N, C-alpha and C positions, 0 to 999 in steps of 0.2 A: 555826655559832658561837652559843654560848649568850647569852641576853640578860642584861644586868646585873640584879642583885637589888635591886629598889627598897626592900626592907626595910632593907638596909644603909645607904642614904642617909637613910631615916627615922630610923634609930637614931642616926646621926651628928648630924643636926640636932636630935634630941631631947636628946642629950648636950650639944651646943653651947648650946642654950637653957637647960638646967638648970645647967650649970657656968660658963658665960661671960656670958650675957646676963641680968644680974640687975636692970637698970634701963634706962630710956630713954637713948639717946645724944643728946648735944646737936647733933652734926653727923654727916653721912654719913662724913666723914673720920675722926672719932673712932671710929665704929663699925667702919670698915675696919681701923684701927690695932689696936683692942682684939681684934677677931676674928682678925686676922693673927697677932698675938702669941700668942693662945691656941692657935691651930693649930700654929704653928711652934715655939714655946717649950715649951708644955705637952703638947698632944695628941700630937704626933709624937715628942717626945724624952723625956718623963717619964711619961706616962699608960700604964699597962699595959693590953694588949688581950687579952681571953680568946681571941679568934679567932686570935691569933698566938702562942698558947702562953704567955700572960702575959709577953710581951716588948713593948717599945715598937716602933712602926713603924720607927724609926731602927735599933734593934738587929736587928730582923728583916731589914731590907734589907741591913745589913752582913753578917749571917750568910749570907743568900741569895746575895749577890754573891761570897762566898768559897766557895760550893758546900758550906757546912756544913749548910744546911737545903735540903731538896728539897720542892717543892710539887707535889702530884698533883691 
């Protein structure tokens, strides 16, 4: 079983810091809410990902579940 690629995680957190975390949060709850909204609303549903053929993760998952896209 191949090990996960740590660079992908580094890339995600770099993107998160650049696009979402632009200032200090007042509370941990505020940070959780803002980061959750960024991931669920923007990153997964609107942001295009070059590794997914310039689809959003939501679009890629929908096509994959319909056997339109095959991953090798």
